C-alpha atoms as one frame of an Amber mdcrd trajectory, in Angstrom:
protein
   0.000   0.000   0.000   1.308   3.431  -0.925   1.805   5.966   1.827  -0.062
   9.174   2.427   0.091  12.441   4.344  -2.908  13.615   6.356  -3.580  16.250
   8.993  -6.273  17.549  11.263  -6.607  20.602  13.483  -8.293  20.838  16.866
  -9.227  24.164  18.492  -8.255  23.551  22.114  -9.794  26.820  23.366 -13.246
  25.839  22.092 -12.861  22.088  22.410 -13.890  21.612  18.762 -12.408  20.712
  15.388 -10.960  23.798  13.678 -13.261  24.027  10.647 -12.247  26.254   7.738
  -8.551  26.673   8.576  -6.330  27.305   5.554  -3.312  24.999   5.212  -0.409
  25.121   2.753   1.873  22.202   1.971   5.404  22.881   0.718   8.264  20.592
  -0.285  11.677  21.851   0.840  14.740  21.608  -1.396  17.540  20.908   1.091
  20.278  22.052  -1.283  18.837  25.507  -1.951  16.389  25.941   0.930  13.690
  26.782  -1.610  10.065  26.003  -0.769   7.793  24.620  -3.492   4.075  25.057
  -2.856   2.403  21.725  -3.571  -1.124  22.266  -2.318  -3.468  24.502  -0.374
  -6.507  23.169   1.449  -9.071  24.106   4.085 -10.204  21.930   6.928 -13.762
  20.614   6.871 -16.284  20.506   9.741 -14.288  17.692  11.338 -11.049  19.740
  11.242  -9.608  17.472   8.553  -8.907  17.944   4.870 -11.361  16.200   2.556
  -8.593  14.109   1.022  -4.975  13.273   1.883  -2.551  16.122   1.242  -0.249
  13.685  -0.562  -0.728  10.074  -1.583   0.269   7.352  -4.023   2.854   8.428
  -6.619   2.826  12.044  -5.377   4.052  10.929  -1.954   7.823  10.606  -1.714
  10.568  10.915   0.840  12.028  14.292   1.693  11.424  17.353   3.814   8.034
  19.056   3.840   6.415  21.981   5.596   2.785  22.461   6.553   1.784  26.067
   7.228  -1.383  26.452   9.304  -3.124  29.856   9.080  -3.982  30.053  12.777
  -4.295  33.870  12.860  -6.887  33.942  10.083  -8.836  31.107  11.723  -9.013
  32.812  15.138  -9.857  36.175  13.537 -11.010  38.868  15.981 -10.124  36.686
  18.954  -6.476  36.926  17.843  -6.628  40.736  17.439  -4.899  43.047  14.957
  -1.442  41.648  15.735  -2.049  37.972  16.526   0.401  36.230  18.817   0.284
  33.264  16.412  -0.356  33.992  12.773   1.037  31.378  10.405   2.379  28.266
  12.142   4.987  26.366  10.080   5.656  22.715  10.864   8.675  21.255   9.062
   9.072  17.483   9.076  10.739  14.654   7.195   9.274  11.704   5.325  11.661
   8.768   5.608   9.355   5.954   4.463   6.990   6.884   1.622   5.107   3.590
   2.051   3.920   4.673   5.529   1.051   6.884   6.699   2.232  10.218   8.113
  -0.434  12.064  10.101   0.445  15.541  11.442  -2.206  16.870  13.852  -2.139
  20.437  15.182  -3.725  21.406  18.497  -4.144  25.172  18.714  -5.635  28.220
  20.356  -4.932  31.866  19.546  -1.996  31.713  22.006  -0.476  28.249  21.740
  -0.022  25.157  19.621   1.256  21.627  19.808   2.028  19.184  17.021   2.939
  15.520  16.913   3.132  12.546  14.570  -0.227  10.858  14.908  -1.582   7.625
  13.568
């Protein structure tokens, strides 16, 4: 079975999935440091993207970065100069046959990320 990359976002201040959050996925070129935008998505009512961010032949080893638009999601609660605005999470894919799940737990003032299942 080919691997895939998925994510979901939970709003820890409200105790709910973070619906409608914008997410960007970039691949990082380690030689040049350049970021290549691969996909943008928004979370659904369950705080997940409707489909994997990467899968099958499009999923390969390397370094990637998810950028979560936390400031936009929290809107007025975050204020004019949000403490957290865009949260980048850089991670490596060592085994492209595996499932990589990168959940983000967030409020307007904090976040936590981990490799889920």
